[in-house]
C-alpha angles and dihedrals in degrees: 000000000000113000098224103026093142093052101029091124089064092052090046087053089055093045092051094050096053138056100242128186118233111260096160090112094054105107096200134012116217112219120233126175094259091048090050088053093051093044092047090052091051093049089051093046092052097039094094094041098250136076112222121207090244091055092049091049091049091051091051092048090054101043099023117200095329098140092175092056092047091048093053091044092052091047091050093049090050095049106034125060112232091243092057091045091052091054094053103034099069091057091070098042135090121213090262091049089054093051092045091052094044093050091048091048091048090049089052091049092051097038095094093049095249135093111210118200092240090054093049090049092050092049089051091050091050092048091051094046090049092048095242114137123221088244092054092047095044096092091050091048093051093051093047090047090053091046090056097042103092092170089082087071093062128225123328 
């Protein structure tokens, strides 16, 4: 069963916009904290079925031009259902890794100025899987929300 069948167009959009290496022959992909970050961002980006320019830019700012990392992340998203990923990912993460990933995922979610229900639900699933309560994450969320709310600056 494909991991992102509902939102495969979003992943195809990412694949088509990047020069990815072929990892189709890799039987298993070993998770590392940086790979968990990239995969988490891809799951968030594809959760609403479309990849916005702001989300794509945010992904590039986080992983840079690391085509290998992006290739493995795309392969992981295509092969592994998010629920299975969220069971395995926390085992390779420290507390700081978890907060780093959650803040980057939240930043991606809010980068286009909208919070889609599917995105909010995925963030909640990630928080739960990483053992970070909504109350604990609330201050991070508020700061990221303010960072992405350009309306507070007034008109140009």
